[in-house]
C-alpha positions as CSV (number, residue, x, y, z in Angstrom):
1,M,22.8,22.6,13.3
2,L,23.6,21.2,9.9
3,S,27.3,20.4,9.9
4,S,27.7,18.7,6.5
5,L,25.8,17.7,3.4
6,Q,27.0,15.0,1.0
7,I,25.3,14.8,-2.4
8,E,25.9,12.1,-5.1
9,N,24.2,12.1,-8.6
10,V,21.6,14.7,-7.8
11,A,20.7,16.5,-11.1
12,V,23.8,18.3,-12.3
13,I,25.8,17.6,-9.1
14,Q,27.8,14.4,-9.6
15,K,29.4,14.6,-6.2
16,A,29.7,17.2,-3.5
17,N,30.7,17.3,0.1
18,V,29.7,20.6,1.7
19,H,30.6,21.6,5.3
20,F,28.7,24.4,7.0
21,E,29.6,26.4,10.0
22,K,27.9,28.2,12.8
23,G,26.7,31.7,12.0
24,L,25.9,33.0,8.6
25,N,26.7,30.7,5.7
26,V,26.3,32.3,2.3
27,L,26.0,30.5,-1.1
28,T,26.6,32.4,-4.3
29,G,26.8,31.5,-7.9
30,E,25.5,32.3,-11.3
31,T,21.8,31.7,-12.1
32,G,21.3,28.1,-13.1
33,A,24.5,26.9,-11.4
34,G,22.6,24.6,-9.1
35,K,21.8,26.5,-6.0
36,S,18.2,25.3,-6.0
37,I,19.5,21.7,-6.1
38,L,20.9,22.2,-2.6
39,I,17.4,23.2,-1.4
40,D,15.9,20.2,-3.2
41,S,18.5,17.9,-1.6
42,I,17.8,19.3,1.9
43,N,14.1,19.0,1.3
44,A,14.6,15.3,0.3
45,I,16.7,14.6,3.4
46,L,14.0,16.0,5.6
47,G,11.5,13.5,4.1
48,N,9.7,15.8,1.8
49,R,8.2,14.6,-1.5
50,T,10.7,14.0,-4.3
51,S,10.8,12.2,-7.6
52,K,13.1,10.2,-9.9
53,D,13.7,13.4,-11.9
54,L,16.2,14.3,-9.1
55,V,18.5,11.5,-10.2
56,R,21.3,12.5,-12.5
57,T,20.9,11.3,-16.0
58,G,22.6,7.9,-16.5
59,A,23.1,7.3,-12.8
60,P,21.4,4.3,-11.0
61,K,20.5,6.3,-8.0
62,A,20.9,9.6,-6.1
63,V,22.3,9.6,-2.6
64,I,22.0,12.4,0.0
65,R,23.5,12.4,3.5
66,A,23.3,15.1,6.1
67,A,25.0,15.3,9.5
68,F,23.7,17.4,12.3
69,E,25.3,18.6,15.6
70,D,23.7,20.0,18.8
71,V,20.3,18.4,17.9
72,P,17.4,20.1,19.8
73,E,16.0,18.3,22.8
74,T,12.5,18.2,21.2
75,V,13.9,16.3,18.2
76,L,15.9,14.0,20.5
77,D,12.8,13.2,22.5
78,K,10.9,12.3,19.3
79,L,13.8,10.1,18.0
80,E,14.0,8.2,21.3
81,K,10.3,7.7,21.5
82,A,10.3,6.3,18.0
83,G,13.0,3.8,18.9
84,Y,16.1,5.5,17.5
85,E,19.4,6.2,19.3
86,R,19.4,9.4,21.4
87,S,22.5,11.2,20.2
88,E,23.4,14.8,19.7
89,A,25.2,13.8,16.5
90,L,22.5,12.8,14.0
91,T,23.0,11.4,10.5
92,L,20.2,11.2,7.9
93,S,20.5,9.6,4.6
94,R,18.2,9.1,1.6
95,E,18.5,7.2,-1.7
96,I,16.3,7.7,-4.7
97,T,16.7,5.2,-7.6
98,A,16.3,6.0,-11.2
99,E,13.0,4.0,-11.1
100,G,11.7,6.4,-8.4
101,K,12.1,4.1,-5.3
102,S,13.2,5.8,-2.1
103,S,14.9,4.5,1.1
104,C,15.8,6.5,4.2
105,R,17.9,5.9,7.3
106,I,18.3,7.7,10.6
107,N,21.7,7.0,12.3
108,G,22.0,4.0,10.0
109,M,18.6,2.5,11.0
110,P,15.8,2.2,8.4
111,A,13.1,4.8,8.3
112,T,10.3,6.0,6.0
113,A,10.0,9.4,4.4
114,A,7.0,10.1,6.7
115,V,9.1,9.3,9.8
116,L,11.8,11.7,8.6
117,R,9.2,14.4,8.1
118,D,7.7,13.8,11.6
119,L,10.9,13.4,13.5
120,C,13.3,15.8,11.8
121,G,11.0,18.7,10.8
122,G,12.4,20.6,13.8
123,L,16.0,20.6,12.4
124,I,15.7,23.1,9.5
125,N,13.3,25.8,8.5
126,I,13.5,26.7,4.8
127,N,12.2,30.1,3.7
128,G,12.1,30.4,-0.1
129,Q,10.8,33.1,-2.5
130,H,7.4,31.4,-2.2
131,D,7.3,32.4,1.5
132,S,7.2,36.1,0.5
133,V,4.4,35.4,-2.0
134,G,2.6,33.3,0.6
135,L,2.6,36.4,2.8
136,L,0.1,37.8,0.4
137,N,-2.4,35.2,1.3
138,P,-4.4,36.3,4.4
139,A,-4.9,32.6,5.4
140,H,-1.2,32.6,6.4
141,H,-1.5,35.7,8.6
142,E,-3.4,33.8,11.4
143,E,-0.7,31.1,11.3
144,I,2.0,33.8,11.9
145,L,0.1,35.2,14.9
146,D,-0.4,31.8,16.4
147,A,3.2,30.9,16.0
148,Y,4.2,34.1,17.7
149,A,1.6,33.8,20.4
150,Q,2.5,30.2,21.1
151,N,-1.1,29.6,21.9
152,S,-1.3,25.8,21.2
153,A,-2.8,25.1,24.7
154,E,-5.5,27.7,24.2
155,Y,-6.2,26.4,20.7
156,R,-6.5,22.8,22.0
157,D,-8.9,23.9,24.8
158,Y,-11.1,25.6,22.2
159,Y,-10.9,22.8,19.6
160,V,-12.0,20.0,22.0
161,V,-15.2,22.0,22.7
162,Y,-15.7,23.0,19.1
163,R,-15.6,19.3,17.9
164,E,-18.1,18.3,20.6
165,L,-20.4,21.2,19.4
166,V,-20.1,20.0,15.8
167,G,-21.1,16.5,16.8
168,V,-24.2,17.7,18.7
169,K,-25.2,19.9,15.8
170,K,-24.9,17.0,13.4
171,A,-27.1,14.8,15.6
172,L,-29.6,17.5,16.0
173,D,-29.7,18.2,12.2
174,A,-30.3,14.6,11.5
175,M,-33.4,14.6,13.8
176,I,-34.9,17.6,12.2
177,T,-36.8,16.3,9.1
178,D,-39.9,17.3,7.2
179,E,-42.9,16.7,9.5
180,N,-45.0,15.1,6.7
181,E,-42.1,12.7,5.9
182,K,-41.7,12.0,9.6
183,Q,-45.5,11.2,9.9
184,R,-45.4,8.9,6.9
185,R,-42.4,7.1,8.3
186,I,-44.2,6.6,11.6
187,E,-47.2,5.2,9.9
188,L,-45.1,2.8,7.8
189,L,-43.1,1.6,10.7
190,S,-46.2,1.2,12.9
191,Y,-47.8,-1.0,10.2
192,Q,-44.7,-3.1,9.8
193,V,-44.2,-3.7,13.5
194,Q,-47.9,-4.5,13.9
195,E,-48.0,-6.9,11.0
196,I,-44.9,-8.8,12.3
197,D,-46.2,-8.8,15.9
198,D,-49.6,-10.1,14.8
199,A,-47.9,-13.0,12.9
200,A,-46.4,-14.1,16.3
201,L,-43.6,-15.9,14.5
202,K,-41.2,-18.2,16.3
203,S,-37.7,-19.0,15.3
204,G,-37.5,-22.4,13.5
205,E,-41.3,-22.4,13.0
206,E,-41.1,-22.7,9.2
207,Q,-39.1,-25.9,9.3
208,T,-41.6,-27.4,11.9
209,L,-44.5,-26.5,9.7
210,E,-43.0,-27.9,6.5
211,S,-42.3,-31.2,8.3
212,R,-45.9,-31.5,9.6
213,R,-47.3,-30.6,6.2
214,K,-45.3,-33.4,4.6
215,V,-46.7,-35.9,7.2
216,L,-50.4,-34.8,6.7
217,A,-50.2,-34.7,3.0
218,N,-48.9,-38.3,2.9
219,A,-50.9,-39.7,5.9
220,S,-52.7,-42.4,3.9
221,T,-49.4,-43.7,2.4
222,I,-47.8,-43.7,5.8
223,R,-50.7,-45.7,7.3
224,D,-50.5,-48.3,4.5
225,R,-46.8,-48.7,5.0
226,I,-47.2,-49.1,8.8
227,A,-50.0,-51.6,8.4
228,Q,-47.9,-53.6,5.9
229,A,-45.0,-53.6,8.3
230,Y,-47.1,-54.7,11.2
231,A,-48.6,-57.5,9.2
232,L,-45.2,-58.8,8.2
233,L,-44.0,-58.7,11.9
234,S,-47.2,-60.0,13.6
235,G,-48.7,-62.2,10.9
236,G,-52.4,-62.7,10.3
237,D,-55.3,-65.2,11.0
238,D,-53.9,-67.7,8.5
239,S,-50.2,-67.0,8.6
240,A,-47.4,-66.4,11.1
241,G,-45.2,-63.2,11.1
242,A,-41.6,-62.4,11.7
243,V,-42.1,-62.2,15.4
244,D,-43.5,-65.8,15.5
245,F,-40.6,-67.0,13.3
246,L,-38.0,-65.3,15.6
247,G,-39.7,-66.9,18.6
248,E,-39.5,-70.3,17.1
249,A,-35.9,-69.8,16.0
250,S,-35.0,-68.6,19.5
251,N,-36.6,-71.7,21.1
252,A,-34.8,-74.0,18.7
253,I,-31.4,-72.6,19.3
254,D,-32.1,-72.4,23.1
255,S,-32.8,-76.2,23.0
256,A,-29.6,-76.8,21.0
257,A,-27.7,-74.7,23.5
258,Q,-28.6,-77.1,26.2
259,L,-26.6,-79.6,24.2
260,D,-23.8,-77.3,23.1
261,G,-23.0,-74.3,25.3
262,E,-21.3,-72.5,22.5
263,L,-24.7,-71.8,21.0
264,S,-26.0,-69.9,24.1
265,G,-24.8,-66.6,22.6
266,N,-26.8,-67.1,19.5
267,A,-29.8,-68.1,21.5
268,G,-29.5,-64.8,23.4
269,Q,-29.2,-62.7,20.3
270,L,-32.3,-64.4,18.7
271,L,-34.2,-63.8,21.9
272,D,-33.3,-60.1,21.8
273,L,-34.4,-59.9,18.2
274,Y,-37.7,-61.5,19.1
275,Y,-38.5,-59.0,21.9
276,T,-37.3,-56.0,19.7
277,A,-39.5,-57.1,16.8
278,K,-42.4,-57.6,19.2
279,D,-41.9,-54.1,20.7
280,V,-41.6,-52.5,17.2
281,A,-44.8,-54.2,16.1
282,A,-46.6,-52.9,19.2
283,D,-45.3,-49.4,18.7
284,L,-46.3,-49.3,15.0
285,I,-49.9,-50.4,15.7
286,G,-50.1,-47.7,18.4
287,R,-49.1,-45.0,15.9
288,L,-51.8,-45.8,13.3
289,D,-54.4,-43.5,14.9
290,A,-51.9,-40.6,14.6
291,Y,-52.0,-40.8,10.9
292,D,-55.7,-40.3,10.4
293,S,-56.3,-37.8,7.6
294,N,-56.9,-34.2,9.0
295,D,-57.8,-31.9,6.2
296,A,-58.6,-29.0,8.7
297,E,-55.1,-29.1,10.2
298,L,-53.5,-29.3,6.8
299,D,-55.4,-26.2,5.6
300,E,-54.3,-24.3,8.7
301,I,-50.6,-25.3,8.0
302,E,-50.9,-24.3,4.4
303,Q,-52.3,-20.9,5.4
304,R,-49.6,-20.4,8.0
305,I,-46.9,-21.2,5.5
306,D,-48.4,-18.9,2.9
307,Q,-48.5,-16.1,5.6
308,I,-44.8,-16.6,6.3
309,Y,-44.1,-16.6,2.5
310,R,-45.8,-13.2,2.1
311,L,-43.9,-11.8,5.1
312,K,-40.6,-13.1,3.7
313,R,-41.2,-11.3,0.4
314,K,-41.5,-8.0,2.4
315,Y,-39.0,-8.4,5.2
316,G,-36.4,-11.1,4.7
317,D,-35.4,-14.5,3.5
318,T,-36.1,-16.4,6.8
319,V,-38.3,-16.1,9.8
320,E,-35.2,-14.9,11.7
321,D,-34.7,-12.1,9.2
322,I,-38.4,-11.1,9.6
323,L,-38.1,-11.0,13.4
324,A,-34.8,-8.9,13.1
325,F,-36.5,-6.5,10.7
326,G,-39.4,-6.1,13.1
327,E,-37.0,-5.3,16.0
328,R,-35.1,-2.7,13.9
329,A,-38.4,-1.1,12.9
330,R,-39.6,-1.0,16.5
331,Q,-36.4,0.7,17.6
332,E,-36.6,3.3,14.8
333,L,-40.2,4.0,15.7
334,E,-39.3,4.4,19.3
335,T,-36.5,6.7,18.4
336,I,-38.7,8.9,16.2
337,Q,-41.5,9.0,18.7
338,S,-39.1,10.0,21.5
339,S,-37.2,12.4,19.2
340,Q,-38.8,15.5,20.6
341,E,-37.5,14.8,24.1
342,R,-34.0,14.0,22.7
343,A,-34.2,17.1,20.5
344,E,-34.9,19.3,23.5
345,H,-31.9,17.7,25.3
346,L,-29.6,18.3,22.2
347,Q,-30.8,21.9,21.9
348,A,-29.9,22.5,25.5
349,E,-26.5,20.8,25.0
350,K,-25.9,22.8,21.8
351,H,-26.6,26.1,23.6
352,R,-24.2,25.1,26.5
353,L,-21.4,24.1,24.2
354,Y,-21.8,27.1,22.0
355,T,-21.5,29.4,24.9
356,L,-18.5,27.6,26.2
357,A,-16.9,27.5,22.7
358,R,-17.4,31.3,22.4
359,E,-15.6,31.8,25.7
360,K,-12.7,29.6,24.6
361,A,-12.6,31.3,21.2
362,E,-12.4,34.7,22.9
363,I,-9.5,33.6,25.0
364,L,-7.8,32.4,21.7
365,T,-8.7,35.8,20.1
366,Q,-7.0,37.7,22.9
367,T,-3.8,35.7,22.5
368,R,-3.7,36.7,18.8
369,L,-4.5,40.4,19.4
370,R,-1.8,40.6,22.0
371,A,0.6,38.8,19.8
372,F,0.0,41.3,16.9
373,E,0.7,44.2,19.2
374,E,4.1,42.8,20.3
375,L,4.9,41.4,16.9
376,N,4.1,44.7,15.1
377,K,6.5,46.6,17.4
378,R,9.3,44.2,16.5
379,I,8.5,44.2,12.8
380,S,8.3,48.0,12.7
381,G,11.7,48.3,14.3
382,T,13.2,45.9,11.9
383,L,11.6,47.5,8.8
384,D,12.8,50.9,10.0
385,F,16.3,49.4,10.1
386,L,15.8,47.9,6.6
387,N,15.3,51.3,5.1
388,M,11.5,51.2,5.2
389,P,10.9,53.8,7.9
390,G,7.5,55.0,6.7
391,V,5.9,51.5,6.8
392,R,2.9,51.2,9.2
393,M,1.3,47.8,9.6
394,T,-2.2,47.2,11.1
395,L,-4.4,44.2,11.7
396,R,-7.8,43.9,10.2
397,H,-9.7,41.8,12.6
398,A,-13.3,40.6,12.8
399,R,-15.1,38.1,14.9
400,G,-17.2,35.7,12.8
401,P,-18.9,32.3,13.0
402,L,-17.1,29.6,15.0
403,A,-14.8,27.5,12.8
404,S,-12.0,24.9,13.4
405,H,-9.5,27.7,13.9
406,G,-11.6,29.8,16.2
407,Q,-13.8,32.9,15.5
408,D,-11.2,35.2,14.0
409,S,-10.8,36.7,10.5
410,V,-7.4,38.4,10.3
411,E,-5.4,40.1,7.6
412,F,-2.3,42.2,7.7
413,Y,-2.7,45.7,6.2
414,I,0.2,47.9,5.4
415,S,0.8,51.5,4.5
416,T,4.2,52.1,2.9
417,N,4.1,55.9,2.9
418,P,3.0,58.4,5.6
419,G,-0.5,59.7,5.1
420,E,-1.7,56.7,3.1
421,D,-4.5,54.4,4.5
422,P,-3.4,50.9,5.1
423,K,-4.3,48.4,2.4
424,P,-3.9,44.6,1.9
425,L,-0.3,43.5,1.3
426,A,-1.1,42.2,-2.1
427,K,-2.1,45.7,-3.3
428,I,0.8,47.6,-1.8
429,A,4.0,45.7,-1.4
430,S,6.5,45.4,-4.2
431,G,8.8,42.4,-4.6
432,G,11.7,44.1,-2.7
433,E,9.3,45.3,0.0
434,L,7.9,41.8,0.4
435,S,11.3,40.4,0.9
436,R,12.1,42.8,3.7
437,I,8.7,42.4,5.3
438,T,9.2,38.6,5.2
439,L,12.6,39.0,6.8
440,A,11.3,41.4,9.4
441,I,8.6,38.9,10.4
442,K,11.0,36.0,10.5
443,N,13.5,38.0,12.5
444,A,10.8,39.1,15.0
445,M,9.8,35.5,15.5
446,A,13.4,34.2,15.9
447,D,13.3,33.8,19.6
448,R,10.0,31.8,19.4
449,D,11.5,29.4,16.9
450,A,13.5,26.4,18.3
451,V,14.6,25.3,14.9
452,P,18.4,25.6,14.9
453,T,19.0,26.0,11.2
454,V,17.2,28.6,9.0
455,I,17.6,28.7,5.2
456,Y,16.8,31.8,3.2
457,D,16.5,31.3,-0.5
458,E,17.1,34.7,-2.2
459,I,15.5,36.7,0.5
460,D,17.2,39.7,-1.1
461,S,15.2,39.4,-4.3
462,G,14.3,42.8,-5.7
463,V,16.5,44.8,-3.4
464,S,20.0,46.4,-3.7
465,G,22.2,49.1,-2.2
466,K,21.5,50.2,1.3
467,A,18.5,47.9,1.7
468,A,20.6,44.9,0.8
469,S,23.2,45.9,3.3
470,R,20.6,46.2,6.0
471,I,19.2,42.8,5.1
472,G,22.7,41.4,5.5
473,E,23.0,43.0,8.9
474,V,19.7,41.5,10.1
475,L,20.8,38.1,8.8
476,K,24.1,38.5,10.6
477,Q,22.3,39.4,13.8
478,S,19.9,36.4,13.5
479,A,22.9,34.1,12.9
480,K,24.0,34.7,16.5
481,D,21.1,32.6,17.7
482,H,20.5,30.4,14.6
483,Q,22.7,28.8,12.0
484,I,21.7,30.8,8.8
485,L,22.2,29.5,5.2
486,C,21.5,32.2,2.7
487,I,21.4,31.9,-1.1
488,T,22.1,35.4,-2.4
489,H,23.0,37.4,-5.5
490,T,23.9,40.4,-3.4
491,A,27.5,41.4,-2.6
492,Q,26.4,43.3,0.5
493,I,25.0,40.2,2.1
494,A,27.7,37.8,0.9
495,A,30.4,40.1,2.4
496,L,29.0,39.5,5.9
497,A,29.3,35.7,5.7
498,D,31.1,33.6,8.3
499,C,31.3,30.9,5.6
500,H,31.1,31.7,1.9
501,L,30.4,28.8,-0.5
502,L,30.6,29.2,-4.3
503,I,28.3,27.1,-6.5
504,Q,30.0,26.8,-9.9
505,K,28.8,25.1,-13.0
506,N,31.2,23.5,-15.5
507,I,30.8,21.6,-18.8
508,A,33.0,18.7,-19.8
509,N,32.5,16.1,-22.4
510,D,29.1,17.5,-23.1
511,R,28.0,17.0,-19.5
512,T,27.2,19.6,-16.9
513,Y,28.9,19.4,-13.6
514,T,28.1,21.6,-10.6
515,E,30.7,21.9,-7.8
516,I,30.6,23.6,-4.5
517,H,33.7,25.3,-3.1
518,P,34.4,26.9,0.2
519,L,36.2,30.2,-0.4
520,D,39.2,31.6,1.3
521,T,39.8,35.3,1.6
522,E,41.1,35.8,-2.0
523,G,38.3,33.5,-3.3
524,R,35.7,35.7,-1.5
525,V,37.3,38.8,-3.0
526,D,37.0,37.3,-6.5
527,A,33.5,36.1,-5.9
528,L,32.3,39.5,-4.6
529,A,34.0,41.2,-7.6
530,H,32.1,39.0,-10.0
531,I,28.8,39.8,-8.2
532,I,29.6,43.5,-8.4
533,S,30.8,43.7,-12.0
534,G,29.7,40.5,-13.7
535,D,32.1,38.7,-16.1
536,H,34.4,41.7,-16.5
537,V,36.1,41.9,-13.2
538,T,38.1,45.1,-12.8
539,E,40.6,46.3,-10.3
540,L,38.0,48.7,-9.0
541,S,35.5,46.0,-8.4
542,R,38.1,43.9,-6.6
543,A,39.0,47.0,-4.5
544,N,35.3,47.4,-3.7
545,A,35.2,43.8,-2.7
546,R,38.2,44.1,-0.4
547,E,36.7,47.2,1.2
548,M,33.4,45.3,1.8
549,L,35.3,42.5,3.5
550,G,37.2,45.0,5.6
551,L,40.5,44.2,3.9
552,R,43.3,46.7,3.2
């Protein structure tokens, strides 16, 4: 439960330290005194969205701290799994700077707002006036039934099959295209595959062709250069060549080495050069025939390169790209040509999954229908106690197409007077009736809700007199199992509080200050008297307040 809340520089609250007790905690005060700021602060400490507007004007930052006791096991398990200390005493804090930056801590350890929302959402349930208005939206009615039915296991069983069914339907829809378009695609892919296959391209072929074309196009020049080099190496009929000169030089140094052994190395080097030059000359003369002009081969190479160029314009920048394109086209063609067989398989799978999903959806439906029967009995009993004895609630239910939530379309209908046909809540219930219906639903679901602290923000809106007294008694009853925080303008509810807090606005030095005071017995008498008679408190109103508190 929420044991304390510390607030610094939040809107009109400069500083407040509020302690809450078990049971029914009531907060009263004039309109605009700052009761909504408490709700905003609690929302912030639970990680919900906030803004820099929450920071008090002129202050560098707003600070909110909350302490909890007897933390539920489900929350403790989440905290421990996330790496936080497992402790039944839990402290949350959040700071919001004037620039809008936010920082959070759990038991002193850093956290994000998202982590706060995920880990600590099971600590407090806030029911504001918008919850009554939300009851008018039929989309929320199924959520109420599911929460009461506690059918999360049945829903998961259904949703797994439903998602699989959706996947199969998407795959099947993607295969069903216009037959003419399908045939055109087959013809195009067939042509592309055939054209690439006929070309019989090989990876790296283009580079090989370019090299060979360069040789053939310059064969005459290459022959001339080889012949020139051979003549220089081997000489001619009338002149010696480099090979002869190297041989003579080798013989000369070899003779000299006979006289000076230090020249033997040079003699060996010259001999190596002689044989190397002789081998090169022989190799060059052997290559001359390879460089005969071959116009036929050059034409073939030119045609092949031109063919590759035309294919590159269609299918890619390189031979490798063309081959990859051809493989993709082949695979797509095979997929289309075998689509009929796959379509038949998907159709069978779709039928199987649809049948299974309907079975799972029907199980989910039955949990909701049973939940409404039980929930309606509890709601009717509470509404009868809340001075709405003629109210009759029914469920408008229909089975429809499968959707993510199942097959059900549900809406609560209500008849507020005997003999009248039930109609949608939005067309029947007044503000006061909605408040009581909301409370009846919340009260009926209390034993299904593991959240220890429940906040009601003006649940008594639009009611007074006996109805307000009955609302107070229901809240008092609920407070036996949950800590209840209730913001109210009704004396009948405030009188039943286990802890009464007064939210009071003061103005000093042209600044507004809101303070929160726990009330003793006389303070409660005075607060109730103000609620009863307004600014002009009389002895009669004070006497009424004492009577409501059971004082003599």
